[in-house]
Each structure stands twice: as structure tokens, then as C-alpha cells.
C-alpha positions in Angstrom: 14.6 8.6 20.4 11.5 10.5 20.6 8.1 10.4 19.6 8.9 13.1 16.6 11.6 11.2 15.8 9.6 8.1 15.8 6.9 9.2 13.3 9.6 10.8 11.1 11.6 8.1 10.7 8.3 5.9 9.4 7.8 8.6 6.6 9.8 6.7 4.0 8.1 3.3 4.7 4.5 5.4 4.4 5.5 7.5 1.3 6.3 4.1 -0.4 3.3 2.1 0.8 0.7 5.0 -0.3 2.8 5.5 -3.8 2.3 1.7 -4.1 -1.4 2.2 -3.2 -2.8 5.0 -4.9 -0.5 4.6 -7.7 -0.3 8.6 -8.4 2.4 10.5 -6.9 0.6 13.4 -5.8 -2.4 11.3 -4.2 0.1 9.6 -2.2 1.9 12.2 -0.6 -1.8 13.6 0.1 -2.7 10.6 1.5 0.6 10.4 3.7 0.2 14.1 4.7 -3.4 13.3 6.1 -1.9 10.3 7.5 0.8 12.2 9.9 -1.9 15.0 10.4 -4.4 12.4 12.0 -1.7 10.4 13.7 -0.5 13.8 15.7 -4.1 14.7 16.3 -4.5 11.5 18.4 -1.4 11.1 19.4 -2.6 9.9 22.8 -4.5 6.8 21.4 -0.8 5.1 20.5 0.4 3.0 23.2 3.9 3.6 24.1 5.9 0.0 23.3 3.4 -1.4 20.8 4.5 -1.2 17.1 4.8 2.7 15.5 4.1 1.5 12.1 1.5 -0.6 12.1 -0.1 1.6 14.0 0.1 4.5 11.2 -0.5 2.1 8.2 -3.9 1.1 9.9 -4.6 4.8 9.6 -3.5 4.9 6.7 -5.5 2.5 5.4 -8.4 3.7 6.9 -8.0 7.0 5.4 -7.4 5.1 1.9 -11.1 3.0 2.0 -12.8 6.5 3.5 -11.7 8.4 0.2 -12.6 5.2 -2.2 -16.0 5.0 0.1 -16.6 8.8 -0.2 -16.5 8.2 -4.2 -13.3 9.0 -5.1 -12.4 6.7 -8.0 -9.6 4.6 -8.1 -8.7 3.5 -11.6 -6.0 2.2 -13.5 -4.8 2.9 -16.9 -1.8 1.5 -18.3 0.1 4.6 -19.5 -0.3 6.2 -16.4 1.7 3.1 -14.8 3.5 4.4 -11.6 7.4 5.1 -12.2 10.0 3.4 -11.6 12.6 4.3 -9.5 15.0 6.9 -10.6 18.3 4.1 -10.9 17.9 1.3 -11.7 20.8 -0.9 -13.1 19.5 -2.0 -16.5 17.0 -1.6 -19.2 15.1 -4.8 -18.0 15.1 -4.2 -14.8 13.5 -0.8 -15.0 10.9 -2.8 -17.1 10.3 -5.5 -15.0 9.8 -2.6 -12.2 7.2 -1.2 -14.5 5.3 -4.6 -14.9 5.4 -5.6 -11.6 3.9 -1.6 -10.4 1.3 -2.2 -13.1 0.2 -5.5 -12.1 0.0 -4.5 -8.6 -2.3 -1.6 -9.7 -4.4 -4.3 -11.7 -4.8 -6.3 -8.2 -8.3 -5.9 -5.8 -7.2 -3.4 -3.2 -7.4 -5.7 -0.5 -4.9 -7.8 -2.1 -3.1 -5.5 -3.2 -2.7 -3.6 0.7 -2.1 -6.9 2.0 0.7 -7.3 -0.4 2.4 -4.2 0.1 2.2 -4.6 4.1 3.9 -8.0 4.2 6.0 -8.5 1.1 7.3 -4.5 0.8 7.0 -3.0 3.9 7.4 -6.7 6.0 5.4 -6.4 8.6 4.5 -10.0 10.1 0.7 -11.5 9.7 -0.6 -10.3 12.8 0.9 -6.8 12.4 -0.9 -6.5 9.2 -4.1 -7.9 10.4 -4.2 -5.4 13.1 -2.9 -2.6 10.9 -6.1 -3.9 8.6 -8.2 -4.6 11.1 -8.7 -8.1 10.1 -8.1 -11.6 10.8 -4.6 -13.2 10.0 -6.7 -15.8 8.3 -8.6 -12.9 5.9 -5.0 -11.7 5.4 -3.3 -15.0 4.6 -5.5 -15.8 2.0 -5.6 -12.7 0.6 -2.2 -13.0 0.1 -2.3 -16.2 -0.8 -4.8 -15.3 -3.6 -2.8 -11.9 -4.2 0.1 -13.9 -5.3 -1.3 -15.9 -7.6 -3.2 -13.8 -9.6 0.2 -11.0 -9.9 2.0 -14.4 -10.8 -0.4 -15.0 -13.6 -0.9 -10.8 -14.7 3.0 -10.9 -14.7 3.1 -14.3 -16.6 0.5 -12.6 -19.3 -2.1 -15.6 -18.6 -5.1 -13.6 -16.9 -6.8 -10.4 -18.9 -6.1 -7.5 -16.8 -9.6 -6.4 -16.1 -10.0 -2.6 -14.9 -11.9 -2.6 -11.7 -13.7 1.2 -11.3 -14.4 1.4 -7.1 -17.4 4.2 -6.6 
């Protein structure tokens, strides 16, 4: 498989992760485009044989963090919940997906990133740690706290506070 084909094969995963991170389709597309642009402009830094997906997620993570630090506000409002997938088998499934997406957006960014990389993108703890530039223990603790908070949010036992990141 060519280098181009390897990158193209990762685009759906990048889009899914970006959409879950940002909660907005347009911002997610911009983040994916920025990620691909950065990856292609620094292609010589990728080591052939290493995990391309983890490398691309690391680039996306860094771009996302830079956007937050640069003053782009990340806010969540219940009415702007990410839309559920196009085809859901039943109405209750669609409601559950919407509730899960809304609860994920209420998690702190650090916990949400780990939850998405490990749970959705199926990266190992080691791959997620490399992508986020944190120790494996940090990945495990963020994942544990994220799962606990997500359970509480979905059960309605924790008040969901909005957090404005500056």
C-alpha cells in the first residue's frame, strides 16, 4: 500500500475522532484538514513501520490543544448536541446515542480524548499515551475517571456543569 493510500485509509477515523472532540461537523472537518496538511508537510518525520494512526492522532491532538490555548472557546450547549448517525434501528437507540454524545461533550477534554482514542478508535493504552504525549498511567487514570464520570452523567446522578476553556 502506498503512503498516500495509508493516509487516505485513516481519514474516516480522523473525522470520527475530530467530530467527537469538537462536537461540530464544520470544526471537525477543519481539524481533519489541518491534521492532514500538517502530516503531509512533515511526512519525513513519520517512521515507516510505526503506527500511522497514532501519529496522525498525535498531530490532531496537538492541533486541538493549540486551538484551545489560542483562545478558541470550546463550549457545550445541550441544544447543539452532535447529531446521531444517519441510520439507527429504533427511536430509543437514537436517543441513547444523542445522550451519549452529549455526555461525552461534558467530559473534560483530557478525559474525552482518552475515552475516544481507547474506546472508539481502539488504540492500545500505549498508542494513546504516545498520541497524547503522556505516560501510560495518565491514560489509565484519565480513562478510569472518564468512564466513572460518563456513567454518572448518563445515570443522571451528576450535575453536568458547563466548562468554558479559555
